[in-house]
C-alpha positions in Angstrom: -37.2 1.5 -41.3 -38.5 4.5 -38.9 -40.2 3.8 -35.8 -43.1 4.4 -33.4 -44.4 2.9 -30.3 -47.4 1.3 -29.6 -49.1 1.7 -26.1 -51.2 -0.6 -24.4 -53.8 2.2 -22.9 -55.0 2.2 -26.6 -55.9 -1.1 -26.9 -57.5 -2.3 -23.3 -58.8 -0.4 -20.2 -57.5 0.0 -16.7 -59.2 -2.9 -15.2 -58.3 -5.3 -18.2 -55.4 -7.4 -18.3 -54.6 -8.4 -22.0 -55.8 -8.0 -25.5 -56.8 -10.8 -27.9 -57.2 -10.3 -31.8 -57.2 -12.4 -34.7 -56.5 -10.6 -38.2 -55.8 -10.7 -41.7 -52.2 -8.5 -41.8 -52.0 -5.8 -44.7 -50.3 -7.3 -48.1 -47.6 -3.7 -47.7 -45.3 -2.8 -44.8 -46.8 0.2 -42.8 -44.7 3.2 -43.1 -43.1 2.8 -39.9 -42.1 0.0 -37.6 -43.5 -0.2 -34.2 -42.2 -1.2 -30.9 -44.3 -1.3 -27.6 -44.8 -0.6 -24.0 -46.2 -4.0 -23.7 -45.3 -7.5 -24.3 -47.2 -9.8 -26.8 -47.4 -13.3 -28.6 -48.4 -14.0 -31.9 -49.1 -17.3 -34.1 -49.3 -17.4 -37.8 -52.6 -19.2 -38.3 -52.5 -19.2 -42.0 -50.7 -17.9 -45.5 -47.4 -16.3 -45.1 -45.6 -12.9 -44.3 -42.5 -11.2 -44.4 -41.2 -9.8 -40.9 -38.8 -6.7 -40.6 -37.8 -7.2 -36.9 -34.7 -5.8 -35.3 -33.2 -4.9 -38.7 -33.6 -8.3 -40.1 -36.0 -10.0 -42.7 -37.9 -13.3 -42.2 -40.6 -15.4 -43.9 -42.8 -16.5 -41.3 -45.6 -19.3 -42.1 -48.5 -21.3 -40.2 -47.5 -22.9 -36.9 -44.6 -20.4 -36.2 -45.0 -18.9 -32.8 -43.4 -15.8 -31.6 -42.7 -13.8 -28.0 -42.4 -10.0 -28.9 -40.7 -7.9 -26.3 -41.4 -4.1 -25.9 -38.1 -3.1 -27.2 -38.6 -5.4 -30.4 -39.2 -3.1 -33.3 -41.3 -4.8 -36.2 -43.5 -4.9 -39.1 -45.3 -7.1 -41.3 -46.1 -7.8 -45.1 -48.6 -10.4 -45.7 -48.0 -12.4 -48.7 -49.7 -11.0 -52.0 -51.1 -14.3 -52.9 -51.7 -16.3 -49.6 -52.3 -13.4 -47.6 -51.5 -14.1 -44.0 -54.0 -14.6 -40.7 -52.4 -14.2 -37.4 -53.9 -14.8 -33.6 -52.1 -11.6 -31.3 -52.3 -11.6 -27.9 -50.9 -8.5 -25.8 -50.4 -8.1 -22.1 -48.7 -5.8 -19.6 -45.0 -5.5 -18.8 -45.8 -6.3 -14.9 -47.7 -9.4 -15.7 -44.3 -10.8 -17.7 -42.2 -9.4 -14.8 -44.2 -11.3 -12.2 -43.9 -14.5 -14.3 -40.3 -14.3 -14.2 -39.9 -13.7 -10.9 -42.2 -16.5 -9.8 -41.3 -18.9 -12.2 -37.6 -18.1 -12.6 -36.1 -21.6 -13.2 -38.6 -22.2 -16.5 -38.7 -18.5 -17.9 -35.5 -16.9 -17.0 -33.8 -15.6 -20.2 -36.3 -17.6 -22.0 -39.6 -17.1 -24.1 -40.4 -13.4 -23.6 -37.7 -13.1 -21.3 -35.0 -13.8 -23.8 -32.1 -11.4 -24.0 -31.1 -12.3 -27.3 -31.1 -9.9 -30.3 -34.0 -11.8 -32.0 -37.1 -12.6 -30.1 -38.0 -16.4 -29.6 -39.6 -18.2 -32.4 -40.8 -21.5 -31.7 -42.2 -23.6 -34.9 -44.6 -25.9 -34.0 -45.7 -29.3 -35.1 -49.3 -30.1 -35.8 -50.4 -31.5 -32.4 -48.7 -28.0 -30.6 -50.1 -25.8 -33.7 -53.4 -27.1 -33.0 -52.9 -26.8 -29.0 -52.1 -23.0 -29.4 -54.8 -22.0 -31.7 -57.2 -23.6 -29.4 -55.6 -22.1 -26.0 -55.4 -18.9 -27.5 -59.5 -19.1 -29.1 -60.3 -19.5 -25.3 -59.5 -16.1 -25.0 -61.6 -14.1 -27.2 -64.6 -14.4 -25.0 -62.9 -14.7 -21.9 -62.8 -11.7 -19.4 -59.6 -10.3 -19.5 -58.5 -10.8 -16.1 -54.7 -11.6 -15.0 -55.6 -14.8 -13.9 -56.7 -15.6 -17.5 -53.4 -13.9 -19.2 -51.2 -16.1 -16.9 -52.7 -19.3 -17.3 -52.5 -18.8 -21.1 -48.9 -17.6 -20.4 -47.8 -20.7 -18.4 -50.0 -23.0 -20.8 -47.8 -21.8 -24.0 -44.7 -22.2 -21.7 -45.4 -25.7 -20.5 -47.5 -27.4 -23.0 -47.1 -25.4 -26.3 -43.3 -23.8 -27.2 -40.6 -26.1 -25.6 -36.7 -26.5 -26.6 -37.2 -28.9 -29.1 -39.9 -26.3 -31.2 -37.7 -23.5 -30.7 -35.8 -22.7 -34.0 -33.4 -19.4 -34.0 -35.1 -16.9 -36.4 -32.0 -16.7 -38.6 -32.0 -20.5 -39.2 -32.0 -21.3 -43.1 -35.8 -22.0 -44.1 -35.1 -25.4 -45.0 -34.2 -26.1 -41.7 -37.2 -24.3 -40.2 -39.6 -26.3 -42.7 -37.6 -29.4 -41.5 -38.1 -28.6 -37.7 -41.6 -28.3 -38.3 -42.2 -31.5 -40.6 -40.2 -33.7 -37.5 -43.1 -32.7 -34.9 -45.5 -34.8 -36.4 -45.3 -38.5 -35.1 -45.6 -39.7 -38.8 -42.5 -38.2 -39.5 -40.2 -38.7 -36.4 -40.9 -42.3 -36.2 -38.7 -42.7 -38.9 -35.8 -40.9 -36.9 -33.0 -39.0 -37.8 -33.2 -40.6 -41.5 -36.7 -38.8 -42.0 -35.1 -35.6 -40.5 -32.5 -35.3 -42.9 -34.7 -36.1 -45.6 -36.9 -33.4 -45.0 -34.2 -31.4 -44.8 -33.4 -32.0 -48.3 -29.6 -31.3 -47.5 -26.3 -33.7 -47.3 -26.5 -35.4 -43.7 -23.0 -33.4 -43.2 -24.5 -30.2 -43.8 -27.6 -31.0 -41.4 -25.5 -32.3 -38.5 -23.2 -28.9 -38.8 -26.3 -26.9 -39.1 -28.1 -28.7 -36.0 -24.8 -28.3 -34.1 -24.9 -24.8 -34.4 -28.5 -24.0 -33.7 -28.7 -26.8 -31.1 -26.0 -28.0 -29.7 -26.8 -31.9 -30.5 -27.0 -34.4 -33.3 -30.0 -34.9 -35.3 -30.4 -38.3 -33.5 -30.4 -36.6 -30.1 -32.8 -34.0 -31.8 -35.5 -36.3 -32.8 -35.2 -38.7 -29.8 -36.4 -35.6 -27.6 -39.2 -35.1 -29.8 -39.7 -38.8 -29.2 -39.6 -39.1 -25.4 -41.8 -35.9 -25.2 -44.4 -37.3 -27.4 -43.9 -40.8 -25.3 -44.6 -38.9 -22.1 -47.7 -37.3 -23.6 -49.0 -40.6 -24.1 -48.2 -42.0 -20.8 -50.2 -38.9 -19.2 -53.4 -39.6 -21.4 -53.2 -43.2 -22.8 -53.7 -46.9 -21.6 -51.4 -48.5 -24.3 -48.8 -51.3 -23.3 -45.7 -49.6 -22.9 -44.0 -52.1 -25.7 -46.7 -50.4 -27.9 -46.2 -47.1 -26.8 -42.4 -47.1 -27.6 -43.3 -48.7 -31.3 -46.0 -45.7 -31.8 -42.7 -43.3 -30.8 -40.6 -45.2 -33.4 -38.7 -47.1 -31.0 -38.2 -50.9 -32.0 -36.0 -51.6 -29.1 -38.0 -51.2 -26.0 -34.8 -51.1 -23.9 -33.3 -48.3 -25.6 -36.5 -46.5 -25.3 -36.4 -47.1 -21.4 -32.9 -46.0 -21.0 -33.6 -42.7 -22.9 -36.6 -41.9 -21.2 -35.2 -42.1 -17.5 -32.5 -40.1 -18.8 -35.0 -37.2 -19.7 -37.7 -37.6 -16.9 -35.4 -39.6 -14.0 -37.6 -42.2 -14.0 -39.1 -45.5 -15.3 -42.4 -44.9 -18.0 -44.3 -47.2 -16.0 -43.4 -45.3 -13.0 -44.3 -41.9 -14.7 -47.5 -43.4 -16.1 -48.7 -44.3 -12.2 -47.8 -40.4 -11.0 -49.6 -39.1 -13.5 -52.5 -41.1 -13.8 -52.8 -41.8 -10.2 -56.8 -41.7 -9.3 -56.8 -39.3 -6.6 -59.8 -40.8 -5.1 
């Protein structure tokens, strides 16, 4: 596919730091793909789209978030029946470079600084999907300042996208779908068995694919999601820790404590005291 370059000066003024768009995609591929002289983040909000990216084809569905780099060449074609609605945020190269330099321990070679052939694709569960839509919507009426776009990108990095939601863009669709399903508390409470059921493949096949994609077992993957959810509840809820553990799918409280300490370096109680401490 032939290529053209989109330039940010077409979308924003010199005194603006970003551009926000919420739009419906065309139902046919454009004559040319495009790369950019800027970075962008897009979120599939509804419908479905075929996405041609750096010579690869993929199908994207609601809840999928992608970090696009300037050199990435891509094009969209919305599903003829379902259409496709996306939220797109463009920002300057200097903004990305500043954040990578300032927060290198978190962003270096990840998110919009990824060095892979294909840009990072994150498959968001219901809670993170809703959060992604809400924080993006706040940009719609905000002043196009550097502070606002940096706040938005750091929110994506810290509270929306994470290792557990990142799915290789070349992963099979059944695996992508299962990774999306397991982000929901109703599903991850069922543990690795629920994940394998969502995959619709044999236990051995799922284990091989999980190891190839994430370098871990299905149990480790699901527990990572459970513990992250537990940390969220500890910061925001006053549930007894034993009940909180059960809500995250852990019947064995001792096992929950051990996994939590491994991930956060402290006990659930100490974590709660630290993050719910009254500053007055």
